[in-house]
C-alpha positions as CSV (number, residue, x, y, z in Angstrom):
1,M,17.6,-95.0,25.4
2,N,14.4,-93.0,23.5
3,H,14.3,-93.2,19.8
4,P,12.0,-91.7,17.3
5,P,8.5,-93.5,17.4
6,I,7.7,-96.4,15.0
7,V,5.2,-96.2,12.6
8,T,4.3,-97.8,8.8
9,R,5.8,-97.4,5.8
10,E,3.0,-95.2,4.5
11,Q,2.5,-93.2,7.9
12,W,6.6,-92.6,7.3
13,Q,6.7,-91.0,3.9
14,A,3.9,-88.8,4.7
15,A,5.6,-87.1,7.7
16,R,8.7,-87.2,6.0
17,R,7.0,-85.3,2.7
18,A,5.5,-82.7,5.1
19,L,8.8,-81.7,6.7
20,L,10.3,-81.6,3.2
21,V,8.2,-78.5,2.6
22,E,9.9,-76.9,5.5
23,E,13.4,-78.2,4.6
24,K,13.0,-76.6,1.3
25,A,11.7,-73.6,3.0
26,H,14.9,-73.2,4.8
27,T,17.7,-74.1,1.7
28,R,15.0,-71.1,0.2
29,A,15.9,-68.4,3.0
30,Q,19.4,-69.9,2.7
31,D,19.6,-68.9,-0.5
32,A,18.0,-64.9,0.2
33,L,20.5,-64.8,3.6
34,S,23.4,-65.8,0.6
35,A,22.4,-63.2,-1.9
36,R,22.0,-60.1,0.9
37,R,25.5,-61.3,2.0
38,R,26.9,-60.6,-1.5
39,R,25.3,-57.0,-1.4
40,L,27.3,-56.5,1.8
41,P,29.4,-53.5,1.5
42,M,33.1,-54.1,2.2
43,T,35.9,-51.8,4.2
44,R,39.9,-51.4,3.0
45,V,42.2,-52.9,5.5
46,D,45.8,-52.3,5.9
47,D,47.7,-54.4,3.8
48,G,51.0,-54.1,6.1
49,Y,50.6,-57.5,8.1
50,T,53.3,-60.1,7.4
51,F,52.8,-63.9,8.3
52,G,55.2,-66.3,8.4
53,S,55.4,-70.1,6.8
54,P,58.2,-72.7,6.5
55,A,58.7,-71.0,3.4
56,G,59.1,-67.8,4.7
57,T,57.9,-64.2,5.2
58,H,54.6,-63.0,3.4
59,T,52.9,-60.1,2.8
60,F,49.1,-60.0,2.9
61,A,48.5,-60.4,-0.7
62,D,50.6,-63.7,-0.7
63,L,48.1,-65.3,1.0
64,F,45.9,-64.9,-1.6
65,E,47.9,-66.8,-4.1
66,G,47.1,-64.7,-7.1
67,R,43.2,-65.2,-6.9
68,S,40.9,-62.6,-5.9
69,Q,39.6,-63.6,-3.0
70,L,40.6,-65.1,0.4
71,I,38.6,-67.0,3.7
72,V,40.8,-67.2,6.7
73,Y,39.8,-69.2,9.9
74,H,41.6,-67.9,12.6
75,N,42.7,-70.9,14.5
76,M,42.8,-70.1,18.5
77,L,46.9,-71.8,18.5
78,A,48.8,-69.2,21.0
79,P,52.6,-68.6,20.9
80,D,54.5,-70.2,24.1
81,S,51.4,-72.9,24.5
82,D,50.7,-76.6,24.2
83,H,46.7,-76.2,23.7
84,V,45.5,-77.3,20.5
85,C,42.1,-76.2,20.6
86,P,39.7,-79.4,19.8
87,G,36.9,-76.8,18.4
88,C,39.2,-75.4,16.1
89,S,40.8,-78.7,15.7
90,F,37.0,-80.1,14.9
91,Y,36.8,-77.5,12.1
92,C,40.0,-77.5,10.6
93,D,39.5,-81.4,10.7
94,Q,36.4,-81.0,7.9
95,I,38.5,-78.8,5.3
96,G,37.9,-80.4,2.0
97,N,40.1,-80.6,-1.1
98,L,40.9,-76.6,-2.0
99,A,41.3,-77.4,-5.6
100,H,37.1,-76.9,-6.3
101,L,37.5,-73.5,-4.0
102,N,40.8,-72.2,-6.2
103,A,38.7,-73.2,-9.5
104,R,36.3,-70.4,-8.6
105,G,39.3,-67.9,-7.7
106,V,38.8,-68.5,-3.8
107,T,42.0,-69.4,-1.5
108,F,41.4,-70.6,1.8
109,A,44.1,-70.4,5.0
110,V,44.5,-70.7,8.2
111,V,46.4,-68.0,10.4
112,S,47.3,-68.3,14.3
113,R,49.2,-66.2,16.8
114,A,51.6,-69.5,17.5
115,R,54.9,-69.2,15.8
116,V,55.6,-71.3,12.6
117,S,58.0,-73.7,14.9
118,E,54.7,-74.1,17.0
119,I,52.3,-74.6,13.9
120,E,54.4,-77.0,12.2
121,P,54.0,-79.6,15.0
122,V,50.7,-79.3,15.0
123,K,50.1,-79.5,11.5
124,A,52.3,-82.9,10.9
125,R,50.3,-84.7,14.1
126,L,47.0,-83.4,12.2
127,G,47.8,-84.6,9.0
128,W,47.2,-81.4,7.5
129,S,47.5,-80.2,4.1
130,F,45.8,-76.7,3.8
131,P,48.2,-73.3,4.1
132,W,48.5,-72.2,7.9
133,Y,50.1,-69.1,8.4
134,S,51.6,-67.7,11.6
135,C,50.8,-64.1,12.0
136,F,53.1,-63.8,15.0
137,G,54.4,-60.4,15.9
138,T,51.6,-58.7,14.1
139,R,48.3,-57.2,15.3
140,F,46.3,-59.3,12.8
141,H,44.9,-61.7,15.0
142,E,43.8,-58.8,17.5
143,D,42.3,-56.2,14.5
144,F,40.3,-58.8,13.0
145,V,39.2,-61.5,16.1
146,T,39.7,-59.9,19.3
147,A,38.1,-56.4,18.0
148,E,34.7,-58.4,17.3
149,G,34.5,-59.7,20.9
150,A,35.6,-63.6,19.7
151,P,38.9,-66.0,20.4
152,F,38.7,-67.5,16.6
153,G,36.5,-66.8,13.8
154,L,36.0,-67.0,9.4
155,S,36.4,-63.8,7.8
156,V,36.5,-63.2,4.1
157,F,38.5,-60.5,2.1
158,L,38.9,-59.7,-1.7
159,R,41.1,-58.0,-3.3
160,T,41.2,-55.6,-6.4
161,D,43.6,-53.1,-8.1
162,D,42.5,-50.6,-5.0
163,G,43.6,-52.9,-2.7
164,I,42.4,-55.6,0.2
165,F,39.0,-55.2,1.5
166,Q,37.1,-57.3,4.3
167,T,33.5,-57.9,3.4
168,W,32.6,-60.8,6.0
169,F,33.2,-62.0,9.5
170,T,31.7,-64.8,12.0
171,T,32.3,-66.6,14.9
172,G,30.5,-69.4,17.7
173,R,28.5,-71.2,15.4
174,G,28.3,-69.2,12.7
175,I,31.4,-71.2,11.4
176,E,29.0,-74.3,11.5
177,L,27.7,-73.9,7.9
178,P,31.0,-72.3,5.8
179,I,32.7,-75.4,6.1
180,S,32.0,-77.3,3.0
181,T,32.9,-76.3,-0.4
182,F,29.7,-74.8,-1.4
183,G,29.1,-73.4,2.4
184,L,32.6,-71.5,2.0
185,L,31.5,-70.3,-1.6
186,D,28.0,-68.7,0.0
187,V,30.0,-66.4,1.9
188,T,32.2,-65.0,-0.5
189,P,31.0,-62.1,-2.4
190,W,30.2,-63.6,-5.3
191,G,28.8,-66.8,-4.3
192,R,28.6,-69.8,-6.5
193,Q,29.1,-68.4,-9.4
194,E,26.0,-70.1,-10.9
195,V,23.0,-68.2,-12.6
196,W,20.5,-69.3,-10.6
197,E,22.0,-67.0,-7.7
198,D,20.4,-64.0,-6.9
199,S,23.4,-61.4,-7.3
200,P,24.0,-57.9,-8.3
201,A,24.6,-57.3,-11.8
202,G,28.2,-57.8,-13.0
203,W,28.8,-60.6,-10.9
204,P,30.6,-63.7,-12.3
205,Q,28.2,-66.4,-13.1
206,H,28.6,-69.4,-15.0
207,P,25.9,-72.3,-15.5
208,T,25.0,-74.4,-12.7
209,W,27.3,-77.2,-11.9
210,S,29.4,-76.0,-15.0
211,Q,32.6,-75.6,-12.9
212,V,32.6,-79.0,-10.7
213,K,34.7,-81.1,-12.2
214,I,37.2,-83.9,-10.5
215,H,39.6,-82.1,-8.7
216,D,42.5,-83.3,-10.8
217,Q,40.8,-82.1,-14.1
218,Y,40.6,-78.3,-13.2
219,S,42.9,-76.1,-15.5
220,A,46.5,-75.6,-14.3
221,S,45.5,-71.8,-14.6
222,N,43.7,-73.0,-11.1
223,P,46.4,-74.8,-9.2
């Protein structure tokens, strides 16, 4: 098996510093792209969809759990099939502690076309605790995933006094970066909500890192 060339410590440091210049440029480019994403227009969506879970039937608004922003991962688990998608499972395995998203007004949920009775065994088998809803019997998956020419994807929604709106969607390799807490915040309309971000006027912003806490120390108002 091949490996990188072996050099002296001084040569390695020089090469690393040269690459660091490009890495920082890449980070700044990512920040600029996120700033453009926060300025995307949004489109109203029908709030008449219903979703199932072991707790019963839920409205679209219920999925927000009282918060204003919702990220949905559209898992490919299908009804009447025993196939568990390795790619969707790989993504879901990396979902972290949701308290950090919740504290910034963001709810995360997974939605699949499979029935609740088909979702729960997979969830138990893989040890997942995030909210996972069934949209069986509705056009939710077709309207937000199939209509985009995709089998799976990641959607972002914003709920205001005027209704529910979609702000973003991605599929394919687009889901690779929005997987950590910061990566997921970067695809929401309000972003990380920190003062260094290039956000439109009126966006919520706070001192950098001021909202990050140990996950059991967040306020009870952000369950």
